[in-house]
Each structure stands twice: as structure tokens, then as C-alpha cells.
C-alpha positions in Angstrom: 15.3 22.4 -38.6 15.8 21.1 -35.1 17.9 18.1 -34.7 17.5 15.6 -31.7 21.0 16.1 -30.2 21.0 12.1 -28.9 19.7 10.6 -32.4 20.9 13.4 -34.8 17.3 13.0 -36.5 15.1 15.9 -37.1 12.5 16.3 -34.3 9.3 18.2 -35.3 8.4 21.0 -33.0 5.9 20.1 -30.0 2.8 22.7 -29.7 -0.1 22.5 -27.7 0.8 19.1 -26.0 1.1 17.3 -29.0 3.6 16.7 -31.7 2.9 18.1 -35.1 3.6 15.7 -38.0 3.1 16.1 -41.6 0.0 14.4 -42.9 0.7 11.3 -44.9 -1.6 9.2 -47.0 -0.1 6.1 -45.2 -1.2 7.3 -41.8 -3.8 5.4 -40.0 -5.2 2.0 -40.6 -5.8 0.9 -44.2 -9.5 0.5 -44.7 -9.1 -2.9 -46.6 -6.9 -4.4 -44.1 -7.7 -5.5 -40.4 -6.0 -3.4 -37.9 -3.7 -6.6 -36.6 -2.2 -6.6 -40.3 -1.4 -3.0 -40.4 0.3 -2.2 -37.1 2.6 -4.3 -35.1 4.3 -3.6 -31.7 7.4 -5.3 -30.2 8.2 -4.8 -26.8 11.7 -5.1 -25.5 12.5 -7.5 -22.6 13.2 -4.8 -20.4 10.0 -3.2 -21.0 8.1 -6.5 -20.6 9.9 -7.0 -17.1 8.9 -3.7 -16.0 5.4 -4.2 -16.9 5.4 -7.5 -15.0 6.8 -5.8 -12.0 4.1 -3.1 -12.2 1.2 -5.5 -12.6 2.6 -7.9 -9.8 3.1 -5.5 -7.3 0.2 -4.7 -4.9 0.4 -1.0 -3.7 -0.5 -0.5 -0.2 -2.9 2.5 0.6 -1.2 6.0 0.9 -0.3 6.9 4.6 -1.4 10.4 4.5 -0.1 11.0 8.0 3.5 9.9 6.8 3.2 12.0 3.6 2.2 15.0 5.7 5.1 14.5 8.2 7.6 14.0 5.4 6.4 17.2 3.6 6.8 19.2 6.9 10.4 17.7 7.6 11.4 18.6 3.8 9.9 22.2 4.3 11.6 23.1 7.7 14.9 21.5 6.5 15.1 18.5 9.1 14.7 15.7 6.3 17.9 14.0 5.8 17.7 11.3 3.2 19.9 8.1 3.4 21.8 8.1 0.3 23.3 4.7 0.8 19.7 3.3 1.2 18.6 5.0 -1.8 21.5 3.7 -4.0 20.8 0.2 -2.7 17.1 0.4 -3.8 18.1 1.8 -7.0 20.6 -1.0 -7.6 17.8 -3.5 -6.5 15.2 -2.2 -8.8 17.5 -2.3 -11.8 18.7 -5.7 -11.0 15.0 -6.9 -10.9 14.4 -5.4 -14.3 17.3 -6.9 -15.9 18.2 -10.2 -14.1 
């Protein structure tokens, strides 16, 4: 039995791109109850904030020339990322998620 190292709970093996779970008579919606009464999902405030950021943000079209130039710079070793800028952007993103 494989235990999840983080939670300590048994994790079923993954095969073929899906998780094999034992079949249960309680699995799936009950035929005598509407779906809304069977399953309920609660999202955390963080996941709701992330969803709002994703939907509110309008992505510009991809600049194929810039992507090609970056790929070439990475391939020839001339690309030097700005670690301070990356850290600042990550902190800004986290602050936007959890104000």
C-alpha cells in the first residue's frame, strides 16, 4: 500500500492516465435525488481569487517573433533572466491572490 508522503493517506495507483478507485455503491448521482442535492463543491477564497484573476485578465495575442527570439537566445546560451524582476513578479502575483 502506497502512502502519500504529505498526508499519510493511502494513494491508489495511477494507471493509464486515470486513478483507479474501488467501485462503490455510493459512487455517482443517486437516481432519486437531483444532482444539486447529491454533490456540493466549496471553493476556497484563494481559488476564487485565482479564478477572478484568470477571467478578468485579457491576454494579448502571442508575439511569435519574440517567442522565436527567446527560444534562440535560450538555445545559444545568451539569454540571462533577471532574477530580481522574476521574484518581484512572483511576489506581486501572490499579493494579488491573497490581498
